[in-house]
C-alpha positions as CSV (number, residue, x, y, z in Angstrom):
1,M,99.2,85.6,95.8
2,F,101.1,88.8,96.8
3,H,101.8,89.0,100.4
4,Y,101.9,92.4,101.4
5,T,103.2,94.0,104.3
6,R,103.3,98.1,105.7
7,E,105.9,99.8,108.0
8,Y,104.4,102.4,110.0
9,G,106.3,105.3,112.2
10,F,109.4,104.9,114.8
11,D,109.2,101.5,115.4
12,R,108.1,100.1,112.2
13,R,105.1,98.1,113.4
14,E,104.0,95.7,110.6
15,R,100.5,94.8,109.0
16,R,101.2,92.1,107.1
17,E,98.7,90.6,104.4
18,E,98.0,87.9,102.2
19,R,96.6,89.7,98.6
20,R,94.8,88.3,96.3
21,A,95.9,90.5,93.0
22,S,97.1,91.0,89.7
23,I,100.8,91.5,88.4
24,L,101.5,93.3,84.7
25,V,105.2,94.3,83.9
26,T,105.9,96.3,80.8
27,S,109.4,98.1,79.4
28,R,107.7,101.1,80.9
29,S,105.5,100.3,84.1
30,V,105.2,98.0,87.0
31,Y,101.5,97.1,87.9
32,I,100.0,96.0,90.6
33,H,95.6,95.5,91.0
34,K,93.2,94.2,92.2
35,N,90.4,94.6,90.1
36,E,90.4,98.8,89.3
37,K,92.3,99.0,92.6
38,V,95.8,100.6,91.9
39,G,98.4,98.0,95.0
40,L,101.5,100.0,93.0
41,W,101.8,101.7,90.3
42,I,106.0,102.4,88.8
43,T,106.0,104.1,85.8
44,A,109.2,105.4,84.1
45,R,108.4,108.7,84.9
46,G,107.6,108.1,88.2
47,R,109.6,110.3,91.5
48,G,109.2,107.3,93.8
49,V,111.9,105.5,96.0
50,F,111.6,101.5,95.1
51,E,114.1,99.0,95.1
52,V,113.5,94.8,93.8
53,H,115.2,91.8,95.3
54,R,114.7,88.7,94.7
55,R,115.3,85.7,97.5
56,E,115.1,82.4,95.9
57,A,112.1,82.0,93.8
58,R,110.0,84.9,95.9
59,V,110.5,88.9,94.2
60,R,110.3,91.7,96.9
61,I,109.1,95.1,95.0
62,R,109.4,98.3,98.4
63,S,108.2,101.4,97.8
64,G,109.1,104.3,100.4
65,G,111.3,105.6,102.3
66,G,111.6,107.2,105.6
67,R,109.0,106.2,107.9
68,S,106.5,104.1,106.4
69,G,107.4,102.0,103.4
70,E,105.4,99.1,101.7
71,V,106.4,95.4,100.5
72,W,104.9,93.4,97.5
73,S,106.4,89.6,97.4
74,F,105.2,87.1,94.8
75,E,106.5,83.9,93.8
76,P,105.9,84.2,89.8
77,P,105.2,80.8,87.4
78,E,108.3,81.3,86.1
79,D,111.9,82.5,85.9
80,P,112.0,84.8,88.5
81,E,115.4,86.2,87.9
82,G,113.6,87.9,85.1
83,W,110.8,89.9,86.8
84,T,113.4,90.9,89.0
85,R,115.3,92.1,86.4
86,D,112.5,93.4,83.9
87,I,111.1,94.9,87.1
88,R,114.5,96.7,88.6
89,A,114.7,97.7,84.4
90,V,111.7,100.4,85.2
91,I,113.0,101.4,88.2
92,T,116.4,102.7,86.8
93,S,115.2,103.6,83.7
94,G,114.5,106.8,84.8
95,G,111.7,106.9,87.0
96,G,112.0,105.6,90.3
97,R,114.5,106.1,92.6
98,T,116.6,103.1,94.0
99,R,119.0,103.1,97.5
100,N,120.4,100.0,96.4
101,R,121.1,98.9,92.4
102,R,123.2,96.4,93.3
103,G,122.5,92.6,93.6
104,S,119.0,90.9,93.1
């Protein structure tokens, strides 16, 4: 189960939902999907702006910048630090630009 948050406009109104989806993390991509519908796809060749952070057992992936953004967060079954590290490796491998590469 993922927490999905979408921010809009100048006043940063949010829309929050619970979404059942799957995540696949490889050395070159992060792919969140529900059946065949793509929720988030980060590739080593992508050009988006992404961040990944961990707070206790929850991993948060933020995409987008400026006036809008999305956050997908989840609690992995084990090793949240490992999930965060692996997702960050895709983002920093030349794919996405990050705003902050420090910390979890």
